[in-house]
VEXDREN-2710 file (C-alpha; in Angstrom, 1 decimal):
% VEXDREN-2710
k/r/px/py/pz
1/MET/-29.6/16.5/33.9
2/THR/-28.9/17.3/37.6
3/PRO/-31.3/17.2/40.5
4/THR/-31.0/21.0/40.9
5/PHE/-31.9/21.6/37.3
6/LEU/-34.9/19.3/37.6
7/PHE/-36.0/21.1/40.8
8/GLU/-35.8/24.4/39.1
9/LEU/-37.7/23.0/36.1
10/ILE/-40.5/21.9/38.3
11/ILE/-40.7/25.3/40.0
12/THR/-40.7/27.0/36.6
13/ILE/-43.5/24.8/35.4
14/LEU/-45.6/25.6/38.5
15/VAL/-45.0/29.4/38.3
16/LEU/-45.6/29.6/34.5
17/GLU/-48.8/27.6/34.8
18/PHE/-50.0/29.9/37.5
19/PHE/-49.4/33.1/35.6
20/PHE/-50.8/31.6/32.4
21/ASP/-54.0/30.6/34.2
22/LYS/-54.3/34.0/35.9
23/TYR/-53.8/35.7/32.6
24/LEU/-56.7/33.8/31.1
25/ASP/-58.8/34.7/34.1
26/TYR/-57.9/38.3/33.6
27/LEU/-58.8/38.2/29.9
28/ASN/-62.1/36.6/30.7
29/ALA/-62.9/39.1/33.4
30/LYS/-62.2/42.0/31.0
31/HIS/-65.1/40.8/28.9
32/PHE/-67.6/40.5/31.8
33/LYS/-69.2/43.8/30.8
34/ASP/-69.2/43.3/27.0
35/PRO/-72.6/44.0/25.3
36/VAL/-74.7/40.9/25.3
37/PRO/-75.3/39.6/21.7
38/LYS/-78.9/40.1/20.4
39/LEU/-79.6/36.4/20.1
40/ILE/-79.3/36.0/23.9
41/ASP/-80.1/39.4/25.2
42/ASP/-83.4/38.1/26.6
43/VAL/-81.6/35.8/29.2
44/TYR/-81.4/38.5/31.8
45/ASP/-83.4/41.6/32.7
46/GLU/-81.5/44.6/34.0
47/LYS/-81.6/43.5/37.6
48/GLU/-80.6/39.9/36.9
49/TYR/-77.8/41.1/34.6
50/LEU/-76.3/43.3/37.4
51/LYS/-76.5/40.3/39.8
52/SER/-74.7/38.0/37.3
53/GLN/-72.0/40.7/36.9
54/ASN/-71.4/40.9/40.6
55/TYR/-71.4/37.1/41.0
56/LYS/-68.8/36.7/38.3
57/LYS/-66.6/39.5/39.7
58/GLU/-66.8/38.1/43.2
59/ASN/-65.8/34.6/42.1
60/TYR/-63.0/36.0/40.0
61/GLN/-61.5/37.9/42.9
62/PHE/-62.0/35.0/45.3
63/SER/-60.3/32.6/42.8
64/PHE/-57.4/35.0/42.4
65/TRP/-56.6/35.2/46.1
66/THR/-57.1/31.5/46.7
67/SER/-54.8/30.7/43.8
68/ILE/-52.1/33.0/45.2
69/PHE/-52.4/31.4/48.6
70/SER/-52.1/27.9/47.0
71/LEU/-49.0/28.8/45.0
72/VAL/-47.2/30.4/48.0
73/VAL/-47.9/27.4/50.2
74/LEU/-46.8/25.0/47.4
75/LEU/-43.5/26.9/46.8
76/LEU/-42.8/27.1/50.5
77/PHE/-43.4/23.3/50.7
78/PHE/-40.9/22.7/47.9
79/TYR/-38.2/25.1/49.2
80/PHE/-38.5/23.7/52.8
81/LYS/-38.2/20.1/51.6
82/GLY/-41.8/19.1/52.5
83/PHE/-41.8/15.9/50.5
84/ALA/-38.6/14.7/52.2
85/TRP/-40.2/15.4/55.6
86/ILE/-43.4/13.5/54.8
87/ASP/-41.4/10.6/53.3
88/GLU/-39.3/10.3/56.5
89/PHE/-42.5/10.5/58.6
90/ALA/-44.2/7.7/56.6
91/ARG/-41.1/5.6/56.8
92/SER/-41.1/5.9/60.6
93/PHE/-44.2/3.7/60.7
94/SER/-43.1/0.9/58.4
95/SER/-40.5/-0.3/55.9
96/ASN/-43.2/-1.8/53.7
97/GLN/-43.3/0.3/50.5
98/ILE/-47.1/-0.1/50.1
99/VAL/-47.7/1.1/53.6
100/VAL/-45.2/4.0/53.2
101/GLY/-46.8/5.0/50.0
102/LEU/-50.3/5.0/51.5
103/ILE/-49.2/7.1/54.5
104/PHE/-47.3/9.5/52.2
105/PHE/-50.2/10.3/50.0
106/GLY/-52.7/10.1/52.9
107/VAL/-50.8/12.9/54.7
108/ILE/-50.6/15.0/51.6
109/MET/-54.3/14.7/50.8
110/LEU/-55.3/15.3/54.4
111/ALA/-53.1/18.4/54.7
112/ASN/-54.4/19.7/51.4
113/ASP/-58.0/19.2/52.5
114/ILE/-57.4/21.0/55.8
115/LEU/-55.9/24.0/54.0
116/THR/-58.6/24.2/51.3
117/THR/-61.7/23.5/53.4
118/PRO/-62.0/27.0/54.8
119/PHE/-62.0/28.4/51.2
120/SER/-64.6/25.8/50.1
121/TYR/-66.7/26.7/53.2
122/TYR/-66.5/30.4/52.4
123/GLN/-67.4/29.7/48.7
124/THR/-70.4/27.7/49.7
125/PHE/-71.8/29.6/52.7
126/VAL/-70.8/33.2/51.8
127/ILE/-70.6/33.6/48.0
128/GLU/-73.1/30.9/46.9
129/GLU/-75.4/31.8/49.9
130/LYS/-75.3/35.5/49.0
131/TYR/-76.5/34.9/45.4
132/GLY/-79.2/32.5/46.4
133/PHE/-77.6/29.2/45.3
134/ASN/-76.6/27.5/48.5
135/LYS/-79.2/25.1/50.1
136/SER/-76.6/23.1/52.1
137/THR/-76.0/23.2/55.8
138/PRO/-72.7/23.1/57.8
139/LYS/-73.7/19.6/59.0
140/LEU/-74.3/18.4/55.4
141/PHE/-71.1/20.1/54.2
142/PHE/-68.9/18.3/56.7
143/LEU/-70.8/15.0/56.3
144/ASP/-70.0/15.2/52.6
145/LYS/-66.4/15.7/53.5
146/LEU/-66.3/12.6/55.7
147/LYS/-67.9/10.5/53.0
148/GLY/-65.4/11.8/50.5
149/TRP/-62.5/10.9/52.8
150/PHE/-64.0/7.4/53.2
151/LEU/-64.3/6.9/49.5
152/SER/-60.7/8.2/48.9
153/ILE/-59.3/5.8/51.6
154/LEU/-61.4/2.8/50.4
155/LEU/-61.1/3.2/46.6
156/GLY/-58.1/5.5/46.2
157/GLY/-56.1/3.6/48.8
158/SER/-56.9/0.2/47.3
159/ILE/-55.9/1.3/43.8
160/LEU/-52.7/2.9/44.9
161/ALA/-51.8/-0.2/46.9
162/LEU/-52.3/-2.4/43.9
163/ILE/-50.3/-0.1/41.6
164/ILE/-47.3/-0.1/44.1
165/TYR/-47.7/-3.9/44.3
166/PHE/-47.6/-4.2/40.5
167/TYR/-44.4/-2.1/40.5
168/GLN/-42.8/-4.3/43.1
169/ILE/-43.4/-7.6/41.3
170/THR/-43.1/-6.5/37.7
171/GLY/-40.8/-3.5/37.6
172/GLU/-41.0/-1.4/34.5
173/TYR/-43.9/-3.5/33.2
174/PHE/-46.1/-2.4/36.0
175/TRP/-47.8/0.1/33.6
176/ILE/-49.5/-2.7/31.7
177/PHE/-51.2/-4.1/34.8
178/THR/-52.0/-0.6/36.1
179/TRP/-53.5/0.3/32.7
180/LEU/-55.7/-2.7/32.9
181/LEU/-56.7/-2.0/36.5
182/ILE/-57.7/1.6/35.7
183/THR/-59.6/0.6/32.6
184/LEU/-61.6/-2.0/34.6
185/PHE/-62.2/0.5/37.4
186/THR/-63.4/3.1/34.9
187/LEU/-65.8/0.6/33.3
188/PHE/-67.2/-0.3/36.7
189/PHE/-67.8/3.3/37.5
190/THR/-69.4/4.0/34.2
191/PHE/-71.9/1.2/34.8
192/PHE/-72.5/1.6/38.5
193/TYR/-71.6/5.1/39.6
194/SER/-75.2/6.3/39.6
195/SER/-76.5/3.3/41.5
196/ILE/-73.7/2.8/44.0
197/ILE/-71.8/6.1/44.6
198/VAL/-74.6/8.7/44.1
199/PRO/-76.9/7.2/46.8
200/LEU/-74.2/7.9/49.4
201/PHE/-74.8/11.6/48.8
202/ASN/-78.2/12.0/47.3
203/LYS/-81.6/10.4/47.2
204/GLN/-82.8/9.1/43.8
205/THR/-86.4/8.3/43.2
206/PRO/-88.1/6.9/40.0
207/LEU/-89.9/9.6/38.1
208/GLU/-93.6/9.3/38.8
209/GLU/-96.2/8.4/36.2
210/GLY/-97.8/11.4/34.6
211/SER/-97.6/13.8/31.8
212/LEU/-93.8/14.3/31.9
213/ARG/-93.1/10.6/32.2
214/SER/-95.4/9.9/29.2
215/LYS/-93.7/12.6/27.1
216/ILE/-90.3/11.2/27.9
217/ASP/-91.4/7.6/27.2
218/ALA/-92.9/8.7/23.8
219/PHE/-89.7/10.5/22.8
220/ALA/-87.6/7.5/23.8
221/GLN/-89.8/5.2/21.8
222/LYS/-89.7/7.5/18.8
223/THR/-85.9/7.5/18.7
224/GLY/-85.6/3.8/19.4
225/PHE/-84.0/4.4/22.8
226/THR/-85.0/1.8/25.4
227/LEU/-85.3/3.6/28.7
228/ASP/-86.8/2.1/31.8
229/ASN/-84.8/4.0/34.4
230/ILE/-85.7/7.6/34.8
231/PHE/-84.8/9.1/38.2
232/VAL/-85.2/12.4/40.0
233/ILE/-82.3/13.4/42.3
234/ASP/-82.7/15.7/45.3
235/GLY/-80.1/18.3/44.1
236/SER/-82.0/21.0/45.9
237/LYS/-80.7/19.8/49.2
238/ARG/-77.3/21.5/48.3
239/SER/-78.0/24.0/45.5
240/THR/-80.7/25.7/43.4
241/LYS/-78.6/25.1/40.2
242/ALA/-80.2/22.6/37.9
243/ASN/-78.8/19.7/35.9
244/ALA/-79.5/16.4/34.2
245/TYR/-77.2/13.6/33.1
246/PHE/-77.1/10.2/31.4
247/ALA/-75.2/7.3/33.0
248/GLY/-74.4/3.6/32.3
249/PHE/-74.8/1.3/29.4
250/GLY/-77.3/-1.4/28.3
251/SER/-79.7/-2.4/31.1
252/LYS/-77.8/-0.2/33.5
253/LYS/-78.3/3.0/31.6
254/ARG/-80.4/5.7/33.3
255/ILE/-81.5/9.3/33.0
256/VAL/-81.2/11.4/36.1
257/LEU/-83.0/14.7/36.4
258/TYR/-82.4/17.2/39.2
259/ASP/-85.5/18.2/41.0
260/THR/-84.5/21.8/40.4
261/LEU/-84.5/21.1/36.7
262/ILE/-88.1/19.9/36.9
263/GLU/-89.0/22.9/38.9
264/ASP/-87.4/25.4/36.5
265/LEU/-88.4/24.1/33.1
266/ASN/-91.7/23.2/31.4
267/GLU/-92.2/19.6/30.2
268/ASP/-91.3/20.2/26.6
269/GLU/-88.1/21.9/27.7
270/ILE/-87.2/19.0/29.9
271/VAL/-87.8/16.6/27.1
272/ALA/-85.5/18.7/24.9
273/VAL/-82.8/18.5/27.6
274/LEU/-83.3/14.7/27.7
275/ALA/-83.2/14.5/23.9
276/HIS/-79.7/16.2/24.2
277/GLU/-78.6/13.6/26.7
278/ILE/-79.9/10.7/24.6
279/GLY/-78.1/12.3/21.7
280/HIS/-74.8/11.7/23.5
281/TYR/-75.7/8.0/23.8
282/LYS/-76.9/7.6/20.3
283/LYS/-73.8/9.3/18.9
284/LYS/-71.6/7.0/21.1
285/HIS/-69.9/10.0/22.7
286/VAL/-69.5/8.1/26.0
287/ILE/-67.7/5.2/24.2
288/TYR/-65.4/7.6/22.2
289/ASN/-64.5/9.5/25.4
290/MET/-63.7/6.3/27.2
291/ILE/-61.6/5.0/24.4
292/LEU/-59.6/8.2/24.1
293/SER/-59.2/8.5/27.8
294/THR/-58.0/4.9/28.0
295/LEU/-55.4/5.5/25.3
296/ILE/-54.1/8.7/26.9
297/THR/-53.9/6.9/30.3
298/GLY/-52.0/4.0/28.7
299/LEU/-49.5/6.4/27.0
300/THR/-49.0/8.3/30.2
301/LEU/-48.4/5.2/32.3
302/TYR/-45.9/3.9/29.7
303/ILE/-43.9/7.2/29.8
304/LEU/-44.1/7.0/33.6
305/SER/-42.6/3.4/33.5
306/LEU/-39.6/4.8/31.6
307/LEU/-38.8/7.4/34.3
308/ILE/-40.2/6.2/37.6
309/GLY/-37.0/4.2/38.5
310/ASN/-34.7/7.2/38.0
311/PRO/-33.2/8.2/41.4
312/ILE/-32.8/11.8/40.1
313/LEU/-36.6/12.3/40.6
314/ALA/-36.2/11.7/44.3
315/GLU/-33.0/13.8/44.5
316/ALA/-34.8/16.7/42.8
317/LEU/-37.3/16.7/45.7
318/SER/-34.6/16.4/48.3
319/VAL/-35.7/12.8/49.2
320/LYS/-32.8/10.5/50.1
321/ILE/-34.4/7.1/49.3
322/PRO/-35.9/6.7/45.8
323/SER/-39.4/5.2/45.8
324/PHE/-42.4/4.8/43.6
325/HIS/-44.5/7.4/45.4
326/ILE/-41.8/10.1/45.2
327/GLY/-41.2/9.3/41.5
328/LEU/-44.9/9.5/40.9
329/ILE/-45.1/13.0/42.5
330/ALA/-42.1/14.3/40.5
331/PHE/-43.4/12.8/37.2
332/GLY/-46.8/14.3/37.7
333/LEU/-45.3/17.7/38.1
334/LEU/-43.0/17.4/35.1
335/PHE/-45.7/15.9/33.0
336/SER/-48.4/18.5/33.8
337/PRO/-47.7/20.6/30.6
338/ILE/-48.4/17.5/28.5
339/SER/-51.5/16.8/30.6
340/GLU/-52.7/20.4/29.8
341/ILE/-52.3/19.7/26.1
342/THR/-54.3/16.5/26.2
343/GLY/-56.8/18.2/28.4
344/ILE/-57.3/20.9/25.8
345/ALA/-57.8/18.3/23.1
346/MET/-60.4/16.5/25.3
347/GLN/-62.2/19.8/26.0
348/TYR/-62.3/20.6/22.2
349/MET/-63.8/17.2/21.5
350/SER/-66.3/17.6/24.3
351/ARG/-67.5/20.9/22.8
352/GLN/-68.0/19.2/19.4
353/PHE/-69.9/16.4/21.0
354/GLU/-72.2/19.0/22.7
355/PHE/-73.0/20.5/19.3
356/GLU/-73.8/17.0/17.9
357/ALA/-76.1/16.2/20.9
358/ASP/-77.8/19.6/20.3
359/ASP/-78.3/18.7/16.7
360/PHE/-79.8/15.4/17.7
361/ALA/-82.3/17.2/20.0
362/LYS/-83.1/19.7/17.3
363/PHE/-83.8/17.0/14.7
364/HIS/-85.7/14.6/16.9
365/HIS/-87.5/17.0/19.2
366/ASN/-87.5/20.8/18.9
367/GLY/-84.6/23.2/18.7
368/ASN/-86.6/26.1/20.1
369/ASP/-87.4/24.1/23.3
370/LEU/-83.8/23.4/23.8
371/ILE/-82.9/27.0/23.2
372/SER/-85.4/28.2/25.8
373/SER/-84.2/25.6/28.3
374/LEU/-80.5/26.6/27.8
375/LYS/-81.4/30.2/28.4
376/LYS/-83.4/29.5/31.5
377/LEU/-80.6/27.3/32.9
378/SER/-78.0/30.1/32.1
379/ARG/-80.2/32.7/33.9
380/LYS/-80.7/30.4/36.9
381/SER/-77.0/29.9/37.3
382/LEU/-76.0/33.5/36.5
383/SER/-73.8/32.3/33.7
384/ASN/-71.2/34.4/31.8
385/LEU/-72.8/35.2/28.4
386/THR/-69.6/36.9/27.1
387/PRO/-66.6/34.7/27.9
388/HIS/-63.3/35.4/26.2
389/LYS/-62.5/33.0/23.3
390/ALA/-59.1/32.0/24.8
391/TYR/-60.7/31.2/28.1
392/VAL/-63.3/29.1/26.3
393/PHE/-60.6/27.3/24.3
394/PHE/-58.6/26.3/27.4
395/HIS/-61.4/25.7/30.0
396/TYR/-64.8/25.1/28.5
397/SER/-66.1/21.5/28.1
398/HIS/-69.4/23.0/26.7
399/PRO/-69.7/25.7/24.0
400/PRO/-70.8/29.1/25.3
401/LEU/-74.6/29.8/25.1
402/LEU/-74.3/32.1/22.1
403/GLU/-72.6/29.4/20.0
404/ARG/-75.1/26.8/21.0
405/VAL/-78.0/29.0/20.1
406/GLN/-76.4/29.9/16.8
407/ASN/-75.9/26.3/16.0
408/LEU/-79.5/25.4/16.9
409/LEU/-80.9/28.2/14.7
410/ALA/-78.7/27.3/11.7
END
């Protein structure tokens, strides 16, 4: 296999993935105006339905043009030997491979963020604002950016430095130590994400005593679920869209409700949503996801260890000096079709888990309350009620509303 062939293979993968993605988007868009099935035809009135149609269409068009821009920039970057230029730039500061790797990825991430920020800003302050979702401010938007950069430098930089260090001292066996590092890091985040990272962006306050708290406590007790930590997060500072999630294990587990969720749903509907989240815990979905993700990560790292030292990876990107960071970039691009396949499998499993959590809520609480809450949340977020099956298969982590309602009524 020659460097030229490898380069052309990478370009082919990028272009084919782009066209496949756009084709799925096109199929999905063709179904925007499909008749809404009778089971869920009460989600929107005529005015709201027209609004949801316009919202979907505008997002589809915006995504189309931003994707084209990204592909053109990426192809130009490849053909004008951008990776070689950044590699030379990084090496002008140090000969230490860890420092060079950190500068290399730092420049790429910064350049990507600079290019994509205007699109993200437009999405937030034009499209989301137009349809009544945005509650953020420019100050908050850029403050979030700065915090994100800080976390990327602190956490991402530390992990990358350790991985390169492992590679330097263990060679092809670096994947074992890297696998262990990523597993420990994932466990740490599973336990402490909500208590350490979330407070950097949002305020969380314990749910006050009252009728809602009493109903949640009663349900938790009925299902044998010990729950001391119920928090309300100020999601309304950024968006009107509502959500709830479960985080952590053991004494660190907590339920987090968005203030918008409490505002939009009645108490029985909120308990139904929490019953769904508790169902994920009871069915051990978090553990299954973690185990499968860990196995996939280990397999990916092992394959990476077999290829990372091959100088042809660097030559394919026009880089003169082989290195871990260049090999990682080339491998990531070549491995992306396999990543897509594993991602599809994970999405499928996630959709099955959602059905199981819905069943738990139906059995232990009330299926009708969950149905009404799902309909309200769909209406509030202007959701697509008629997605194309292929688009669902490749992109949805949750089943479409119709399938969830059918399952709850079965």
